[in-house]
N, C-alpha and C positions, 0 to 999 in steps of 0.2 A: 557730492560736489567736488569736482576735481580742482585742485589748486595749480596754477601755472608755475612753472619753474622759472626762476629769475637768473640762474646761472652764476650767482655770486652770493656771498655771505651778507646778511643784513642784521642790524641790531635787533634783538628781540623786542626792545621797547617800541620799535617802529611797527612791529607786527601785532603786538598785543591788542590795540584798538580794533583791528580788523577781525582778529580771532575771537576775542572775548567781549567786544563792545555790545553786541545784542544781548548776550546773557547777563552782563552786568547792568545794562540799562533797564532790563525788565525787573531787576531786583532793587532799583533805586540807587545804584552806585555810580551812575554816569556823572553826577555832580558831587563827588566825594570831597573835593577840595572846598566846596561851599560849606559843608558841614565842618570840616577841619579848621577853616579860617573864619568861621561865623563870628566869634567875639571881635576879631579885628575888623570885620566888615561893618557890623552895626554898632559896635561899642560894647565894652565889658559890662556896663551896668544894665543895658537893655538885654544883652545876650543871656544874662542870668535867668531871665523869665520868659525868653522866647527861643524856640528851637525850630529849625526847618524840618519839615517832614518829607515833602517831595516837591519836585519841580515838574510840571506837566506842560506840554506844548500842544498846540493844535496839530491835527494829523498832517504829517509831512513837513512840518515847520520846525525851526529851531530858534524862533524869535517870538517876542510877546507872549511868553508862557505865564502860567499862574504858579506862583510859589506858595505852597500850603505851609502855614506856620502854626505851631502849637504855642498858645499864649497863656501865661499864668493869669489867673483871675485878678482883675484889677488893672491889668496892663493893656487890655484890648483897645480901650479908648485911646490911649497914648500911641499905640502902634498904628491905629487907624488914622490918627491925626498926623503922624510922621510918615505915612505911606509914601508920598512923593519923594521925600529925602531918602528913605530906605531903599526904594526901587532904584533911585539914581546911584546909591552906593553899591548895591548889588550888581547893577549893570556895569559900573566902573570896574568891579572885580572881574567880571567875565570879559570885559573889553568890547562888548556890543550889547544891544538891547534884548537880552535874553528874557528878562522879566517885564511883563506889562502890568501885572497887578498882583496883589497879595490876597490870599484867602485865609482868614483867621479861624482857628478852632480853639475854643477856650478849654484850658486844662493845664495841669502841671507840665513843664517842659519835658520832652521825651528823654533827653539825655542830660540829667543834671551833672554839673561838673564836680569831679572829685576835689576835695580840698587839696591845696598844694602840700607836698610833703614837708614836714618840719625839718629844719636844718639848724645845726648848732652855730653859735657865733664863732667867728674866726679868731684864732689865737693871734697874738701880736706879731709873731714871726711869719705866720701865714699872710696876714694883712700886708706886712712889709714886703714880702716876696711878690705878692700880687701887684702892689703899687709899683714895684721896681720893673716888673714885666710890662706894665702899661705906660711907663714913663715916656716912651718915645712916640706914643700916639698923640697926634695934634688935634684931630677932630674930636670936639667935646662930646657930641652925641654918640659917636662910635666908642669912645673911651668909657662913657657911662654905661653903655650896653655891655661892653666887655667886662666892666667892673661887676655888674650884677650877675653876669654869667659866671665869672670866676668865683664870686662869693657863693653862688648856688652850688657849683661843682665842688668846691673845697668844703663847704658846709655839709654836703651830703655824704662826705667820706670817700668820694671817688678820687683816685690818685691823679695828681696834676703833673704832667710831664713837661 
């Protein structure tokens, strides 16, 4: 298959979907962000027992697909009951009606989350330095998020610049 010349440089990110899209799609990587953002989409507590396996669409379509989920024993009834809300959240994530229904398969989640790494408590001078760096931030939600991030980075032993 001959590729046409465009006569100018293009970002590789713009070309990757054309080049690798079919190969990645066959292996289930087309919706990788769905897997990566799964806990944020359906909620942390539910995501602990539910994992997406694949998203399939009718031939030639990219709407009203079936999202296949692996559901921990005992959660299937709850997921089935919440299906309209979950489909709405998933479609909000995609920005269009990508999912029309859920197909449930009972069993342990395919990708159990690893426990978060343990971190040490901050020393008084580290806490004071972090508070000083965040002092000028007025937005409370942003400040709290940066506080958690700073504590995680400092507590993990990574250098803070």
